[in-house]
C-alpha positions in Angstrom: -172.9 27.3 -63.5 -169.1 27.3 -63.7 -168.1 30.3 -61.5 -164.6 31.6 -61.8 -162.2 31.3 -58.8 -161.1 34.5 -57.1 -157.4 35.2 -56.6 -157.7 34.3 -52.9 -159.4 31.0 -53.7 -156.6 30.2 -56.2 -154.0 30.9 -53.5 -155.7 28.7 -50.9 -156.2 25.9 -53.4 -152.5 26.0 -54.4 -151.4 26.1 -50.7 -153.5 23.2 -49.9 -152.1 21.0 -52.7 -148.6 22.0 -51.9 -149.0 21.2 -48.2 -150.5 17.8 -49.0 -147.5 16.9 -51.2 -145.1 17.9 -48.4 -147.0 16.0 -45.8 -146.9 12.9 -48.1 -143.1 13.3 -48.4 -142.7 13.6 -44.6 -144.8 10.5 -44.1 -142.6 8.6 -46.6 -139.4 9.7 -44.8 -140.7 8.6 -41.4 -141.8 5.2 -42.8 -138.3 4.8 -44.3 -136.7 5.5 -41.0 -138.8 3.0 -39.2 -138.1 0.3 -41.8 -134.3 0.9 -41.7 -134.3 0.7 -37.9 -136.3 -2.6 -38.0 -133.8 -4.0 -40.6 -130.8 -2.9 -38.5 -132.2 -4.7 -35.4 -132.9 -7.8 -37.5 -129.3 -7.8 -38.7 -127.9 -7.4 -35.2 -130.0 -10.2 -34.0 -128.9 -12.4 -36.9 -125.2 -11.6 -36.2 -125.5 -12.3 -32.4 -127.5 -15.5 -32.8 -125.3 -17.1 -35.5 -121.8 -18.1 -34.6 -121.0 -19.5 -38.0 -118.4 -17.5 -40.0 -120.3 -18.4 -43.2 -122.9 -15.7 -42.4 -120.4 -13.0 -41.6 -119.8 -11.8 -45.2 -123.5 -11.6 -46.1 -124.3 -9.8 -42.8 -121.6 -7.2 -43.7 -123.1 -6.6 -47.1 -126.6 -6.2 -45.7 -125.3 -3.8 -43.0 -123.5 -1.7 -45.7 -126.8 -1.6 -47.7 -128.7 -0.4 -44.6 -126.1 2.3 -43.8 -126.2 3.5 -47.4 -130.0 3.7 -47.3 -129.8 5.6 -44.1 -127.4 8.1 -45.6 -129.7 8.7 -48.5 -132.6 9.4 -46.2 -130.5 11.9 -44.3 -129.7 13.7 -47.6 -133.4 13.8 -48.4 -134.2 15.3 -45.0 -131.4 17.8 -45.5 -133.0 19.2 -48.7 -134.9 22.4 -47.7 -138.6 21.5 -47.8 -141.4 23.7 -46.3 -143.5 22.3 -43.4 -146.3 20.0 -44.4 -148.7 21.2 -41.7 -152.0 21.9 -43.5 -153.0 24.5 -40.9 -149.9 26.7 -41.4 -149.8 29.1 -44.4 -147.0 28.3 -46.8 -144.4 30.9 -47.7 -145.6 33.3 -50.4 -142.2 33.0 -52.1 -143.1 29.5 -53.3 -146.2 30.8 -55.1 -146.1 31.2 -58.9 -145.3 34.7 -60.0 -148.8 35.2 -61.4 -150.3 34.6 -57.9 -148.0 37.1 -56.1 -148.6 40.8 -55.9 -151.6 42.9 -55.1 -155.2 41.9 -55.8 -155.5 45.0 -58.0 -154.0 42.7 -60.8 -157.5 41.1 -61.0 -158.5 44.1 -63.1 -156.2 43.0 -65.9 -158.3 42.1 -69.0 -158.0 38.5 -70.3 -157.6 38.2 -74.1 -160.6 36.6 -75.8 -163.0 37.3 -72.9 -166.4 38.7 -74.0 -168.4 40.9 -71.6 -171.4 39.0 -70.3 -170.0 35.5 -70.9 -168.8 33.4 -67.9 -165.1 33.3 -67.5 -163.3 29.9 -67.6 -161.4 28.7 -64.7 -157.7 29.1 -65.3 -155.6 26.0 -64.5 -153.6 26.3 -61.3 -149.9 26.3 -61.9 -148.1 23.6 -59.8 -144.9 24.7 -58.0 -141.8 23.5 -59.8 -140.0 20.6 -57.9 -136.9 21.8 -56.1 -133.6 20.6 -57.6 -131.3 18.5 -55.4 -127.7 19.6 -55.6 -125.8 16.4 -56.5 -122.7 17.7 -54.8 -124.3 17.1 -51.4 -125.0 13.4 -52.1 -122.7 11.2 -50.2 -120.2 9.0 -51.9 -121.3 5.5 -51.1 -118.7 2.7 -50.6 -118.4 -0.4 -52.8 -118.0 -3.8 -51.1 -115.3 -5.6 -53.1 -115.3 -9.4 -53.7 -113.7 -11.3 -50.8 -110.0 -12.0 -51.3 -108.3 -15.2 -50.2 -104.6 -15.7 -49.6 -103.6 -19.3 -49.9 -101.0 -21.3 -48.2 -98.4 -20.4 -50.9 -98.6 -16.7 -50.0 -95.8 -15.8 -47.5 -96.2 -12.0 -47.4 -99.3 -10.0 -48.4 -97.6 -6.7 -49.2 -100.2 -4.6 -47.4 -99.1 -1.5 -45.5 -101.5 0.0 -43.0 -101.1 3.2 -40.9 -103.1 2.0 -37.9 -104.2 -1.1 -36.1 -107.7 -2.1 -35.0 -110.0 -0.9 -33.6 -109.1 2.2 -35.7 -110.1 2.4 -39.3 -107.9 0.2 -41.4 -107.1 1.9 -44.7 -104.4 0.7 -47.0 -101.5 3.1 -47.3 -99.9 1.2 -50.1 -99.7 -2.2 -51.7 -96.0 -3.1 -52.4 -94.9 -3.5 -56.0 -95.2 -7.0 -57.2 -96.9 -8.2 -54.0 -99.9 -10.5 -53.6 -102.0 -7.5 -52.6 -101.1 -5.5 -55.7 -101.8 -8.5 -58.0 -105.3 -8.8 -56.3 -106.0 -5.2 -57.2 -105.9 -3.7 -53.8 -105.6 0.1 -54.0 -104.3 2.7 -51.6 -107.1 4.1 -49.4 -109.1 0.8 -49.7 -110.7 0.1 -46.3 -110.2 -3.3 -44.7 -113.7 -4.3 -43.4 -113.3 -7.9 -42.2 -110.7 -10.6 -41.6 -111.8 -14.2 -41.6 -115.4 -13.0 -41.4 -114.8 -10.9 -38.3 -115.4 -7.1 -38.4 -112.1 -5.2 -38.0 -113.5 -2.5 -35.7 -114.4 -5.3 -33.2 -110.9 -6.7 -33.1 -108.0 -5.7 -30.9 -104.5 -5.1 -32.2 -103.1 -8.5 -31.1 -106.2 -10.3 -32.4 -105.8 -8.7 -35.7 -102.1 -9.6 -36.0 -102.8 -13.2 -35.1 -105.6 -13.5 -37.6 -103.4 -12.1 -40.4 -101.1 -15.1 -39.9 -103.8 -17.6 -40.9 -103.7 -19.4 -44.3 -105.9 -19.5 -46.1 -106.6 -15.9 -45.2 -109.9 -14.3 -46.1 -110.0 -10.5 -46.4 -112.9 -8.2 -47.2 -112.3 -4.6 -48.5 -114.5 -1.7 -49.4 -113.6 1.1 -51.8 -114.7 4.7 -52.0 -117.1 6.5 -49.7 -116.3 9.2 -47.2 -112.9 8.7 -45.7 
């Protein structure tokens, strides 16, 4: 016989389903963290074992992808989610309105119910998914195509405020200069020179590399300044 569920049974059933969903989300985040850490170590090993400059640009792109994925996981972790522990009671505030309140509401008559006939089980309402505020999502940088200044380029027309190992952001590209013609914008970040990461260079090393021709430069645009 199909017996109706009591209000307490409905609550327990809903709490169990909710806790299982949260536990699955927690497991997914932990697995993502482990995968990102393994990929980060693999990239570092690749970069340290290969001395060829041919790999440097690709390594930079992969590293940027890893950092972007890590930032997204941090945002997911920042979204308020209740604990997934199945042994802890969930907050009553997440229950549907029809399951909140006193048990006296059980005395409310259901339309279409005939005395003496078994009541049908009412379907359990699932909690609505929480909306993620898009304003808290990080602005991810875009790796631009690598630029190359040939032997015919005397001056680049790039103006920076600082030298490595500080962050190298473009203050301006002079009018009519090579940099402006290549589409370099103010606030673009110089990531690599001749395949070498800028933050790993000293000021004198950077100045010496900038004299090379042909000169390969890698920029990224956007993201958090």
